[in-house]
C-alpha positions in Angstrom: 73.0 97.3 147.2 74.7 96.2 144.2 76.2 99.0 142.5 75.5 99.9 139.0 78.8 99.0 137.2 78.6 95.3 139.1 75.5 94.7 137.5 76.8 96.0 134.2 79.4 93.8 134.6 77.2 90.4 135.4 75.0 91.0 132.6 77.9 91.7 130.2 79.4 88.2 131.3 76.1 86.6 131.3 76.1 87.9 127.5 79.1 86.8 126.4 78.4 83.3 128.0 75.2 82.6 126.3 76.6 84.3 122.5 79.3 80.8 123.5 76.9 78.8 124.0 74.6 80.0 120.8 78.0 79.4 118.8 78.4 76.1 119.7 75.2 75.3 119.4 75.1 76.1 115.7 78.7 74.9 115.0 77.6 71.3 116.5 74.4 72.0 114.3 76.5 72.5 111.1 78.8 69.4 112.1 75.6 67.5 112.3 74.3 68.8 108.6 77.8 68.1 106.9 80.6 66.9 109.3 83.2 67.7 106.3 82.5 71.6 106.7 86.1 73.2 107.7 84.3 76.4 108.4 82.3 74.4 111.1 85.0 72.9 112.8 87.2 76.0 112.6 84.5 77.4 114.3 84.3 75.1 117.1 87.8 74.9 117.5 87.7 78.6 118.5 85.0 77.8 121.1 86.6 75.4 122.9 89.9 77.4 122.7 88.0 80.7 124.2 86.9 77.5 126.5 90.5 76.6 127.5 89.9 73.0 125.8 93.4 73.3 123.7 93.6 70.0 123.0 90.3 69.5 121.3 90.6 72.9 119.5 93.9 71.4 118.2 92.4 68.2 116.8 89.3 70.3 115.4 91.7 72.7 113.6 93.6 69.6 112.1 90.5 68.4 111.0 89.7 71.3 109.4 92.9 71.7 107.0 93.1 68.2 106.4 89.3 68.8 104.6 90.8 70.8 101.8 94.9 72.1 102.6 96.8 69.7 100.0 93.6 68.0 98.6 93.0 68.4 95.2 89.7 69.9 93.6 88.7 70.9 97.6 87.0 73.8 97.9 89.0 76.6 100.0 87.4 78.4 102.3 87.5 82.2 101.6 89.9 84.8 102.0 88.8 86.2 105.1 87.9 83.2 107.1 91.2 81.6 106.2 92.8 84.6 108.0 91.2 84.0 110.9 91.8 80.0 110.7 95.8 81.5 110.7 95.1 83.5 113.8 93.8 80.4 115.7 96.6 78.1 114.3 99.3 80.5 115.6 97.7 80.8 119.0 98.2 77.0 119.1 101.6 77.2 118.2 101.0 75.6 114.7 103.3 77.2 112.9 104.0 75.2 109.8 100.6 75.0 109.4 99.7 78.7 109.6 102.7 79.4 107.1 100.9 76.6 104.2 97.7 78.6 104.6 99.6 82.1 104.2 101.2 80.9 101.4 97.5 79.6 99.7 96.2 83.3 100.6 99.6 85.2 98.8 98.5 83.1 96.1 95.2 85.2 96.0 96.4 88.4 97.0 100.0 89.6 97.8 99.0 92.6 98.5 97.2 92.5 101.9 98.8 94.4 105.4 97.3 91.7 107.5 98.9 88.8 105.6 102.5 90.2 106.0 101.8 90.8 109.6 100.7 86.8 110.3 103.9 86.1 108.4 105.3 88.3 110.3 104.3 86.7 113.1 104.8 83.1 112.5 108.0 83.2 111.3 109.0 85.5 114.6 107.7 82.6 117.6 108.7 79.6 115.0 112.3 79.6 115.9 111.9 75.8 116.4 114.8 74.8 114.0 116.9 77.4 113.3 115.8 81.0 115.1 118.0 83.0 112.4 117.0 81.6 109.5 113.0 82.3 110.4 113.6 86.1 112.0 115.0 86.7 108.3 111.7 85.3 107.5 110.3 87.7 110.0 112.4 90.7 108.7 111.4 90.3 105.7 107.8 90.4 105.8 107.6 93.1 108.6 109.1 95.3 106.0 107.1 94.2 104.1 103.9 94.9 106.3 104.6 98.1 107.2 105.5 99.3 103.3 102.1 98.3 102.6 100.7 99.8 105.8 102.0 103.1 104.6 101.6 102.8 100.7 97.6 101.4 101.3 97.0 104.1 104.3 95.8 101.4 106.9 94.0 102.4 110.0 95.4 99.7 112.5 97.3 101.3 115.3 97.8 97.8 117.4 98.9 96.2 114.5 101.7 98.6 113.2 102.9 98.9 116.8 103.2 94.8 117.1 105.1 94.9 113.7 107.1 97.4 114.3 108.0 95.7 117.8 109.2 92.5 116.6 111.1 94.1 113.8 113.0 96.9 116.6 113.8 93.0 118.3 114.8 91.4 115.3 117.2 94.6 114.4 118.7 94.5 118.0 119.6 90.7 117.8 121.9 91.6 114.8 120.4 89.5 112.5 121.0 90.8 108.9 119.5 89.8 105.9 121.5 90.0 102.7 119.3 91.1 99.5 119.5 89.2 96.4 119.9 92.5 94.3 123.3 92.9 95.6 124.3 89.0 95.4 123.3 89.7 91.5 125.6 93.0 91.4 128.4 90.8 92.1 127.7 88.2 90.0 127.1 90.6 87.2 130.4 92.3 88.0 132.1 88.9 87.9 130.8 88.2 84.5 131.9 91.6 83.6 135.6 91.0 84.5 135.4 87.8 82.8 134.5 89.0 79.7 137.0 91.5 79.8 140.0 89.1 80.7 138.7 87.2 77.6 138.5 89.8 75.1 142.1 90.6 76.3 143.3 87.0 76.0 141.8 86.8 72.1 143.4 90.5 71.9 147.5 89.0 72.8 146.7 85.8 70.3 145.8 87.8 67.5 149.1 89.7 68.3 
């Protein structure tokens, strides 16, 4: 006798499989209608990733980006679509491209918690050139993310916990981010000292 939970599991798998087949069907139809559609290309890339066809997914995402990113006059996908696009780019480790997409989003709305969380993820994992520099950027983005999370009363405990974990790892590493304000303050102090010295010289010459 088949148990109820086994039937439910089979049904759930069957429904997921049919949903994926339907999504793939509509993505392919959308591409037949408009092969330049970045949305359809990204959707198909997402399906290929779920099918563990990573190479195909990577090629589709690169095609999607080529339709608008850095293309003068091209229609830019909606903010929400770019959020999902960045998640796909992070999944296949195209961190530099993910950062480029995030920059377009920051110009539109820089007070979005998920934006800064994805920035944190991209910098945290992109350590190919300089782990120290990437983690410095990740630290700043994580702090901004958590600051906005609290201020805006955001409700996503998984996001918050993940961000805190990355920030904790960076802090344990001993990497320190120099604050611009401190650097500016030091420069201003030097200017004041220089002005005082000039004034003393002028007074001596007058005497």
